[in-house]
C-alpha positions in Angstrom: 56.9 25.1 -95.9 56.9 25.8 -92.2 54.4 28.2 -90.7 55.7 31.1 -88.6 54.6 29.3 -85.5 56.4 26.1 -86.5 59.7 28.0 -87.1 59.5 29.6 -83.6 58.5 26.7 -81.4 60.6 26.3 -78.3 60.5 23.5 -75.7 58.2 24.7 -72.9 60.0 27.2 -70.7 62.8 27.8 -73.2 61.2 30.6 -75.1 63.3 33.8 -74.9 61.9 36.4 -72.4 61.4 39.1 -75.1 59.3 36.6 -77.2 57.3 35.7 -74.1 56.5 39.3 -73.5 55.4 39.7 -77.1 53.3 36.6 -76.9 51.6 38.0 -73.7 50.8 41.3 -75.5 49.4 39.4 -78.4 47.2 37.2 -76.1 46.0 40.2 -74.1 45.0 41.9 -77.4 43.2 38.7 -78.6 41.4 38.3 -75.2 40.0 41.8 -75.3 39.0 41.4 -78.9 37.2 38.2 -78.2 35.6 39.8 -75.2 34.4 42.7 -77.3 32.9 40.3 -79.9 31.0 38.5 -77.2 29.0 41.7 -76.6 27.4 41.4 -80.1 27.2 44.2 -82.6 28.1 46.9 -80.1 31.5 45.5 -79.2 33.0 46.4 -75.8 30.4 48.3 -73.8 33.1 50.6 -72.5 34.1 51.7 -76.0 32.7 52.8 -79.3 29.0 52.4 -79.9 28.3 50.9 -76.5 29.8 53.8 -74.7 27.8 56.3 -76.9 24.5 54.5 -76.2 25.3 54.3 -72.4 25.9 58.0 -72.3 22.8 58.8 -74.3 20.8 56.5 -72.0 21.6 58.9 -69.1 20.9 62.0 -71.4 18.6 60.9 -74.2 18.9 64.2 -76.1 22.1 66.2 -76.5 24.2 67.9 -79.1 26.8 66.2 -81.1 29.4 68.7 -79.8 28.5 68.0 -76.2 28.7 64.2 -76.8 32.2 64.8 -78.4 33.3 66.6 -75.3 31.8 64.2 -72.8 33.2 61.1 -74.6 36.6 62.9 -75.3 36.3 62.0 -79.0 37.1 63.9 -82.1 34.1 65.2 -84.0 34.9 63.1 -87.1 35.2 59.8 -85.1 32.0 60.5 -83.2 30.2 61.3 -86.4 31.2 57.9 -87.9 30.0 56.1 -84.8 26.7 58.1 -84.8 26.2 57.2 -88.5 26.5 53.5 -87.7 24.1 53.9 -84.7 21.7 55.8 -86.9 21.8 53.0 -89.5 20.7 50.5 -86.8 17.9 52.8 -85.7 19.4 53.5 -82.3 19.8 57.3 -82.7 18.4 60.1 -84.8 20.3 63.3 -85.7 18.9 66.5 -86.9 19.9 70.2 -87.1 18.7 72.3 -84.3 15.8 74.7 -85.1 17.4 77.4 -83.0 20.9 77.1 -84.6 21.3 75.3 -87.8 25.0 74.7 -87.1 24.1 72.5 -84.1 23.3 68.8 -84.5 20.9 67.3 -82.0 21.3 63.6 -81.2 18.4 61.7 -79.7 18.3 58.1 -78.4 15.5 56.0 -79.9 13.5 53.4 -78.0 15.5 50.7 -79.9 18.8 52.4 -78.8 17.7 52.6 -75.2 16.9 48.8 -75.3 20.3 48.1 -76.9 22.3 50.3 -74.5 24.6 48.4 -72.1 23.3 48.0 -68.6 25.2 49.5 -65.6 26.3 45.9 -64.8 27.8 45.5 -68.3 29.5 48.8 -68.0 31.2 47.6 -64.8 31.9 44.0 -66.0 35.0 44.3 -68.1 37.2 41.4 -67.1 40.9 42.2 -66.5 43.4 40.2 -68.5 45.8 40.5 -65.6 43.4 39.5 -62.8 45.5 36.4 -62.1 48.1 38.7 -60.4 48.0 39.9 -56.8 48.2 43.6 -56.2 51.8 43.2 -55.3 52.6 41.2 -58.4 50.8 43.8 -60.6 52.8 46.6 -59.0 56.1 44.6 -59.6 55.1 43.9 -63.3 54.2 47.5 -63.8 57.5 48.7 -62.4 59.5 46.3 -64.5 57.5 47.1 -67.6 58.0 50.8 -67.1 61.8 50.2 -66.6 62.0 48.2 -69.9 60.0 50.8 -71.8 62.2 53.7 -70.6 65.3 51.8 -71.5 64.1 50.9 -75.0 62.9 54.5 -75.6 66.4 55.7 -74.7 68.1 53.2 -76.9 65.9 54.1 -79.8 66.6 57.8 -79.3 70.4 57.1 -79.2 70.0 55.3 -82.6 68.1 58.4 -84.0 64.8 56.6 -84.1 61.5 58.1 -82.8 60.3 55.7 -80.1 56.8 57.1 -80.3 56.2 56.4 -84.0 54.0 53.5 -84.8 55.0 50.5 -86.9 55.3 51.1 -90.6 54.2 48.7 -93.3 56.7 45.9 -94.1 59.4 46.8 -96.7 58.1 50.3 -97.3 54.8 51.9 -98.3 54.1 49.3 -101.0 54.1 46.2 -98.8 56.3 43.2 -99.3 57.2 43.5 -103.0 57.2 47.2 -103.7 55.7 49.2 -106.5 57.2 47.2 -109.4 55.9 43.7 -108.7 54.1 41.8 -111.5 50.6 42.8 -110.2 51.4 46.5 -110.2 53.1 46.2 -113.6 50.2 44.4 -115.2 47.7 47.0 -113.9 49.9 49.9 -115.1 50.2 48.4 -118.6 46.6 47.3 -119.2 47.1 43.7 -118.1 50.5 43.1 -119.7 53.6 42.5 -117.5 
């Protein structure tokens, strides 16, 4: 059986443009993921835990609400990040003595040591740094043109161009709710 890559191999330079654009998007995503992983357990210092620690390094004690505002994050998302940082011993959280509804977040010494440096905060490599300023501008203009065209075509077809992808073949994945596995589970192991 051929793999997906083997079915779609083209002689160099003969890959359709749309497939090249998709491949470029895939590679950009993989590049940023690999770059995030190279920063260890904190991931990309400009996102997630690294970003929280960097902000707390400049203001070691603050409220969870203020952090949410400064990081432009939903309270629930921030709470999940803070729980992970608390598990690692990088922050502490406790209710304010003045107002029990307020949660105070404090950076620990371990958290300060783990926080990204100012150099790391500046050092995110650009996946498109191989392009000149003029080439970047051209690519951006062409990309915007294709996006606008595709959004219009989708709207003409009655599809929402802003909806994300859905699972393959409906909400139950490839085989649907009546595959053998589901049937066995529903009937106590009998198909």
